[in-house]
ROBA-57883 format. One record per atom (N, C-alpha, C, O): residue number from 1; x, y, z; atom name. Coordinates in steps of 0.1 Angstrom, whole numbers, plus 5000, padded with zeros to 4 digits. Layout:
N
<rec NUM; <X; Y; Z>; CA>
...
***
This chain:
90
<rec 1; <7150; 4819; 6076>; N>
<rec 1; <7143; 4829; 6069>; CA>
<rec 1; <7149; 4843; 6072>; C>
<rec 1; <7152; 4846; 6083>; O>
<rec 2; <7151; 4851; 6062>; N>
<rec 2; <7157; 4864; 6064>; CA>
<rec 2; <7147; 4873; 6072>; C>
<rec 2; <7135; 4871; 6072>; O>
<rec 3; <7153; 4883; 6078>; N>
<rec 3; <7145; 4893; 6085>; CA>
<rec 3; <7135; 4900; 6076>; C>
<rec 3; <7124; 4903; 6080>; O>
<rec 4; <7139; 4903; 6064>; N>
<rec 4; <7130; 4910; 6054>; CA>
<rec 4; <7118; 4901; 6051>; C>
<rec 4; <7107; 4905; 6051>; O>
<rec 5; <7121; 4888; 6048>; N>
<rec 5; <7110; 4879; 6045>; CA>
<rec 5; <7101; 4877; 6057>; C>
<rec 5; <7089; 4876; 6056>; O>
<rec 6; <7107; 4876; 6069>; N>
<rec 6; <7100; 4874; 6081>; CA>
<rec 6; <7091; 4886; 6084>; C>
<rec 6; <7079; 4884; 6087>; O>
<rec 7; <7096; 4898; 6082>; N>
<rec 7; <7088; 4910; 6084>; CA>
<rec 7; <7077; 4912; 6074>; C>
<rec 7; <7066; 4916; 6078>; O>
<rec 8; <7080; 4908; 6062>; N>
<rec 8; <7070; 4909; 6051>; CA>
<rec 8; <7059; 4899; 6054>; C>
<rec 8; <7047; 4903; 6053>; O>
<rec 9; <7062; 4887; 6059>; N>
<rec 9; <7052; 4877; 6062>; CA>
<rec 9; <7044; 4881; 6074>; C>
<rec 9; <7031; 4880; 6074>; O>
<rec 10; <7050; 4887; 6084>; N>
<rec 10; <7043; 4892; 6096>; CA>
<rec 10; <7033; 4903; 6092>; C>
<rec 10; <7022; 4903; 6097>; O>
<rec 11; <7038; 4912; 6084>; N>
<rec 11; <7029; 4923; 6080>; CA>
<rec 11; <7018; 4918; 6071>; C>
<rec 11; <7006; 4923; 6072>; O>
<rec 12; <7020; 4908; 6063>; N>
<rec 12; <7009; 4902; 6055>; CA>
<rec 12; <6998; 4896; 6064>; C>
<rec 12; <6987; 4897; 6061>; O>
<rec 13; <7003; 4890; 6075>; N>
<rec 13; <6993; 4885; 6085>; CA>
<rec 13; <6985; 4896; 6092>; C>
<rec 13; <6973; 4895; 6094>; O>
<rec 14; <6992; 4907; 6095>; N>
<rec 14; <6986; 4918; 6102>; CA>
<rec 14; <6978; 4927; 6093>; C>
<rec 14; <6968; 4933; 6098>; O>
<rec 15; <6981; 4927; 6080>; N>
<rec 15; <6974; 4935; 6071>; CA>
<rec 15; <6969; 4927; 6059>; C>
<rec 15; <6974; 4928; 6048>; O>
<rec 16; <6959; 4918; 6061>; N>
<rec 16; <6955; 4909; 6051>; CA>
<rec 16; <6950; 4915; 6038>; C>
<rec 16; <6951; 4909; 6027>; O>
<rec 17; <6944; 4927; 6039>; N>
<rec 17; <6939; 4934; 6027>; CA>
<rec 17; <6950; 4938; 6017>; C>
<rec 17; <6948; 4940; 6005>; O>
<rec 18; <6962; 4938; 6022>; N>
<rec 18; <6974; 4943; 6015>; CA>
<rec 18; <6984; 4932; 6011>; C>
<rec 18; <6995; 4935; 6007>; O>
<rec 19; <6980; 4920; 6013>; N>
<rec 19; <6989; 4908; 6011>; CA>
<rec 19; <6996; 4908; 5997>; C>
<rec 19; <7008; 4907; 5996>; O>
<rec 20; <6987; 4910; 5987>; N>
<rec 20; <6993; 4909; 5973>; CA>
<rec 20; <7003; 4920; 5971>; C>
<rec 20; <7014; 4918; 5965>; O>
<rec 21; <7000; 4932; 5975>; N>
<rec 21; <7009; 4944; 5973>; CA>
<rec 21; <7022; 4942; 5981>; C>
<rec 21; <7033; 4945; 5977>; O>
<rec 22; <7021; 4936; 5993>; N>
<rec 22; <7032; 4934; 6002>; CA>
<rec 22; <7042; 4924; 5995>; C>
<rec 22; <7054; 4926; 5996>; O>
<rec 23; <7036; 4914; 5989>; N>
<rec 23; <7045; 4904; 5982>; CA>
<rec 23; <7052; 4909; 5970>; C>
<rec 23; <7063; 4905; 5967>; O>
<rec 24; <7046; 4920; 5964>; N>
<rec 24; <7052; 4925; 5952>; CA>
<rec 24; <7062; 4936; 5954>; C>
<rec 24; <7069; 4940; 5945>; O>
<rec 25; <7063; 4942; 5966>; N>
<rec 25; <7071; 4953; 5968>; CA>
<rec 25; <7086; 4950; 5967>; C>
<rec 25; <7091; 4940; 5972>; O>
<rec 26; <7093; 4957; 5958>; N>
<rec 26; <7107; 4956; 5957>; CA>
<rec 26; <7113; 4970; 5959>; C>
<rec 26; <7117; 4977; 5949>; O>
<rec 27; <7113; 4975; 5971>; N>
<rec 27; <7117; 4988; 5974>; CA>
<rec 27; <7127; 4988; 5987>; C>
<rec 27; <7122; 4982; 5997>; O>
<rec 28; <7139; 4993; 5986>; N>
<rec 28; <7148; 4991; 5997>; CA>
<rec 28; <7143; 4998; 6010>; C>
<rec 28; <7145; 4992; 6020>; O>
<rec 29; <7137; 5009; 6009>; N>
<rec 29; <7132; 5016; 6021>; CA>
<rec 29; <7121; 5007; 6028>; C>
<rec 29; <7121; 5006; 6040>; O>
<rec 30; <7112; 5001; 6020>; N>
<rec 30; <7102; 4992; 6026>; CA>
<rec 30; <7109; 4979; 6031>; C>
<rec 30; <7104; 4974; 6041>; O>
<rec 31; <7119; 4974; 6024>; N>
<rec 31; <7125; 4962; 6029>; CA>
<rec 31; <7132; 4965; 6042>; C>
<rec 31; <7133; 4956; 6051>; O>
<rec 32; <7138; 4977; 6044>; N>
<rec 32; <7143; 4981; 6057>; CA>
<rec 32; <7133; 4981; 6068>; C>
<rec 32; <7135; 4977; 6079>; O>
<rec 33; <7121; 4986; 6064>; N>
<rec 33; <7110; 4986; 6073>; CA>
<rec 33; <7105; 4972; 6077>; C>
<rec 33; <7102; 4969; 6088>; O>
<rec 34; <7105; 4963; 6067>; N>
<rec 34; <7101; 4949; 6069>; CA>
<rec 34; <7111; 4943; 6080>; C>
<rec 34; <7106; 4936; 6089>; O>
<rec 35; <7123; 4946; 6078>; N>
<rec 35; <7134; 4941; 6087>; CA>
<rec 35; <7131; 4946; 6101>; C>
<rec 35; <7132; 4939; 6111>; O>
<rec 36; <7129; 4959; 6103>; N>
<rec 36; <7126; 4965; 6116>; CA>
<rec 36; <7113; 4959; 6122>; C>
<rec 36; <7113; 4957; 6134>; O>
<rec 37; <7103; 4957; 6114>; N>
<rec 37; <7091; 4951; 6119>; CA>
<rec 37; <7093; 4937; 6124>; C>
<rec 37; <7088; 4933; 6135>; O>
<rec 38; <7101; 4929; 6117>; N>
<rec 38; <7104; 4916; 6122>; CA>
<rec 38; <7111; 4916; 6135>; C>
<rec 38; <7108; 4908; 6144>; O>
<rec 39; <7121; 4925; 6137>; N>
<rec 39; <7128; 4927; 6150>; CA>
<rec 39; <7118; 4931; 6161>; C>
<rec 39; <7119; 4925; 6172>; O>
<rec 40; <7110; 4941; 6158>; N>
<rec 40; <7100; 4945; 6168>; CA>
<rec 40; <7090; 4935; 6172>; C>
<rec 40; <7087; 4933; 6184>; O>
<rec 41; <7085; 4928; 6162>; N>
<rec 41; <7075; 4917; 6165>; CA>
<rec 41; <7082; 4906; 6173>; C>
<rec 41; <7076; 4900; 6181>; O>
<rec 42; <7094; 4903; 6169>; N>
<rec 42; <7102; 4892; 6177>; CA>
<rec 42; <7104; 4897; 6192>; C>
<rec 42; <7103; 4889; 6201>; O>
<rec 43; <7106; 4910; 6193>; N>
<rec 43; <7108; 4915; 6207>; CA>
<rec 43; <7095; 4913; 6215>; C>
<rec 43; <7095; 4910; 6227>; O>
<rec 44; <7084; 4916; 6208>; N>
<rec 44; <7071; 4914; 6215>; CA>
<rec 44; <7069; 4900; 6220>; C>
<rec 44; <7065; 4897; 6231>; O>
<rec 45; <7072; 4890; 6211>; N>
<rec 45; <7071; 4876; 6215>; CA>
<rec 45; <7080; 4873; 6227>; C>
<rec 45; <7075; 4866; 6236>; O>
<rec 46; <7092; 4878; 6227>; N>
<rec 46; <7101; 4875; 6238>; CA>
<rec 46; <7096; 4882; 6251>; C>
<rec 46; <7096; 4876; 6261>; O>
<rec 47; <7091; 4894; 6250>; N>
<rec 47; <7086; 4901; 6261>; CA>
<rec 47; <7074; 4894; 6267>; C>
<rec 47; <7072; 4894; 6280>; O>
<rec 48; <7066; 4889; 6259>; N>
<rec 48; <7054; 4882; 6264>; CA>
<rec 48; <7057; 4869; 6272>; C>
<rec 48; <7049; 4865; 6280>; O>
<rec 49; <7069; 4864; 6269>; N>
<rec 49; <7073; 4852; 6276>; CA>
<rec 49; <7081; 4854; 6289>; C>
<rec 49; <7085; 4845; 6296>; O>
<rec 50; <7084; 4867; 6292>; N>
<rec 50; <7091; 4870; 6304>; CA>
<rec 50; <7083; 4870; 6316>; C>
<rec 50; <7071; 4873; 6316>; O>
<rec 51; <7089; 4867; 6327>; N>
<rec 51; <7083; 4869; 6340>; CA>
<rec 51; <7093; 4875; 6349>; C>
<rec 51; <7103; 4869; 6351>; O>
<rec 52; <7090; 4886; 6356>; N>
<rec 52; <7077; 4893; 6355>; CA>
<rec 52; <7076; 4901; 6341>; C>
<rec 52; <7086; 4904; 6335>; O>
<rec 53; <7064; 4903; 6337>; N>
<rec 53; <7061; 4910; 6325>; CA>
<rec 53; <7065; 4924; 6326>; C>
<rec 53; <7061; 4931; 6335>; O>
<rec 54; <7072; 4929; 6316>; N>
<rec 54; <7076; 4943; 6315>; CA>
<rec 54; <7065; 4950; 6306>; C>
<rec 54; <7068; 4952; 6294>; O>
<rec 55; <7054; 4954; 6312>; N>
<rec 55; <7042; 4958; 6305>; CA>
<rec 55; <7045; 4971; 6297>; C>
<rec 55; <7041; 4973; 6286>; O>
<rec 56; <7052; 4981; 6303>; N>
<rec 56; <7055; 4993; 6296>; CA>
<rec 56; <7064; 4991; 6284>; C>
<rec 56; <7061; 4997; 6273>; O>
<rec 57; <7074; 4983; 6285>; N>
<rec 57; <7082; 4980; 6273>; CA>
<rec 57; <7074; 4972; 6262>; C>
<rec 57; <7076; 4975; 6250>; O>
<rec 58; <7066; 4963; 6267>; N>
<rec 58; <7058; 4956; 6257>; CA>
<rec 58; <7048; 4965; 6250>; C>
<rec 58; <7047; 4964; 6238>; O>
<rec 59; <7042; 4975; 6257>; N>
<rec 59; <7033; 4984; 6251>; CA>
<rec 59; <7041; 4993; 6240>; C>
<rec 59; <7036; 4996; 6230>; O>
<rec 60; <7053; 4997; 6244>; N>
<rec 60; <7061; 5005; 6235>; CA>
<rec 60; <7064; 4997; 6222>; C>
<rec 60; <7062; 5003; 6211>; O>
<rec 61; <7067; 4985; 6223>; N>
<rec 61; <7070; 4977; 6210>; CA>
<rec 61; <7057; 4974; 6203>; C>
<rec 61; <7057; 4975; 6190>; O>
<rec 62; <7046; 4972; 6210>; N>
<rec 62; <7033; 4971; 6203>; CA>
<rec 62; <7029; 4984; 6195>; C>
<rec 62; <7025; 4983; 6184>; O>
<rec 63; <7031; 4995; 6201>; N>
<rec 63; <7029; 5008; 6195>; CA>
<rec 63; <7038; 5010; 6183>; C>
<rec 63; <7034; 5015; 6173>; O>
<rec 64; <7051; 5006; 6185>; N>
<rec 64; <7060; 5007; 6174>; CA>
<rec 64; <7055; 4999; 6162>; C>
<rec 64; <7056; 5004; 6150>; O>
<rec 65; <7051; 4987; 6164>; N>
<rec 65; <7046; 4978; 6153>; CA>
<rec 65; <7033; 4985; 6147>; C>
<rec 65; <7032; 4984; 6134>; O>
<rec 66; <7024; 4990; 6155>; N>
<rec 66; <7013; 4997; 6149>; CA>
<rec 66; <7017; 5009; 6140>; C>
<rec 66; <7011; 5011; 6130>; O>
<rec 67; <7027; 5016; 6145>; N>
<rec 67; <7031; 5028; 6137>; CA>
<rec 67; <7037; 5023; 6124>; C>
<rec 67; <7035; 5029; 6113>; O>
<rec 68; <7045; 5012; 6124>; N>
<rec 68; <7051; 5007; 6112>; CA>
<rec 68; <7040; 5001; 6103>; C>
<rec 68; <7041; 5003; 6090>; O>
<rec 69; <7029; 4995; 6108>; N>
<rec 69; <7018; 4991; 6100>; CA>
<rec 69; <7012; 5002; 6093>; C>
<rec 69; <7009; 5002; 6081>; O>
<rec 70; <7010; 5013; 6100>; N>
<rec 70; <7004; 5025; 6094>; CA>
<rec 70; <7013; 5031; 6083>; C>
<rec 70; <7008; 5036; 6073>; O>
<rec 71; <7025; 5031; 6085>; N>
<rec 71; <7035; 5036; 6075>; CA>
<rec 71; <7034; 5027; 6062>; C>
<rec 71; <7034; 5032; 6051>; O>
<rec 72; <7033; 5014; 6064>; N>
<rec 72; <7032; 5005; 6053>; CA>
<rec 72; <7019; 5007; 6045>; C>
<rec 72; <7019; 5008; 6033>; O>
<rec 73; <7008; 5008; 6052>; N>
<rec 73; <6995; 5011; 6046>; CA>
<rec 73; <6995; 5024; 6038>; C>
<rec 73; <6991; 5024; 6027>; O>
<rec 74; <7001; 5034; 6044>; N>
<rec 74; <7002; 5047; 6037>; CA>
<rec 74; <7010; 5046; 6024>; C>
<rec 74; <7006; 5051; 6014>; O>
<rec 75; <7021; 5039; 6025>; N>
<rec 75; <7030; 5037; 6013>; CA>
<rec 75; <7022; 5030; 6002>; C>
<rec 75; <7022; 5034; 5991>; O>
<rec 76; <7015; 5019; 6006>; N>
<rec 76; <7008; 5010; 5996>; CA>
<rec 76; <6996; 5018; 5990>; C>
<rec 76; <6993; 5015; 5979>; O>
<rec 77; <6990; 5027; 5998>; N>
<rec 77; <6979; 5034; 5993>; CA>
<rec 77; <6983; 5048; 5986>; C>
<rec 77; <6974; 5055; 5982>; O>
<rec 78; <6996; 5050; 5986>; N>
<rec 78; <7001; 5062; 5979>; CA>
<rec 78; <6998; 5075; 5987>; C>
<rec 78; <6998; 5086; 5981>; O>
<rec 79; <6996; 5074; 6000>; N>
<rec 79; <6994; 5085; 6009>; CA>
<rec 79; <7007; 5089; 6015>; C>
<rec 79; <7016; 5082; 6016>; O>
<rec 80; <7007; 5102; 6021>; N>
<rec 80; <7019; 5106; 6028>; CA>
<rec 80; <7021; 5096; 6040>; C>
<rec 80; <7012; 5093; 6047>; O>
<rec 81; <7034; 5093; 6043>; N>
<rec 81; <7037; 5084; 6054>; CA>
<rec 81; <7035; 5092; 6067>; C>
<rec 81; <7040; 5103; 6068>; O>
<rec 82; <7028; 5086; 6077>; N>
<rec 82; <7026; 5093; 6089>; CA>
<rec 82; <7039; 5097; 6096>; C>
<rec 82; <7049; 5089; 6095>; O>
<rec 83; <7040; 5109; 6101>; N>
<rec 83; <7051; 5114; 6108>; CA>
<rec 83; <7063; 5116; 6099>; C>
<rec 83; <7074; 5120; 6104>; O>
<rec 84; <7061; 5115; 6086>; N>
<rec 84; <7072; 5118; 6077>; CA>
<rec 84; <7072; 5133; 6074>; C>
<rec 84; <7062; 5140; 6074>; O>
<rec 85; <7084; 5139; 6073>; N>
<rec 85; <7084; 5154; 6070>; CA>
<rec 85; <7078; 5156; 6057>; C>
<rec 85; <7080; 5150; 6047>; O>
<rec 86; <7069; 5166; 6057>; N>
<rec 86; <7062; 5170; 6045>; CA>
<rec 86; <7070; 5181; 6037>; C>
<rec 86; <7076; 5189; 6043>; O>
<rec 87; <7070; 5180; 6024>; N>
<rec 87; <7077; 5190; 6016>; CA>
<rec 87; <7071; 5204; 6019>; C>
<rec 87; <7059; 5206; 6019>; O>
<rec 88; <7080; 5214; 6020>; N>
<rec 88; <7076; 5228; 6022>; CA>
<rec 88; <7075; 5235; 6008>; C>
<rec 88; <7083; 5233; 6000>; O>
<rec 89; <7065; 5243; 6007>; N>
<rec 89; <7064; 5252; 5995>; CA>
<rec 89; <7073; 5264; 5998>; C>
<rec 89; <7071; 5271; 6007>; O>
<rec 90; <7083; 5265; 5989>; N>
<rec 90; <7092; 5277; 5991>; CA>
<rec 90; <7091; 5286; 5979>; C>
<rec 90; <7098; 5296; 5978>; O>
***
């Protein structure tokens, strides 16, 4: 399974209300985000299986995934993406 498909599937599980929209997205920027999400989620799985547990690193990856979920939801709902630079009125 490609990273894009894997990330899209993982996000569909994490964001069940948005499953239909996630399946329909054909946007390179979002596909890059799906790929990044797949890598981060995979890192979480690996970190959870380590002993001793690296809790701080695990938390960082969990927060990264939550940030990416928020970014996807904002995109799907047509809202400004969190932490994205806002256009300035000049």
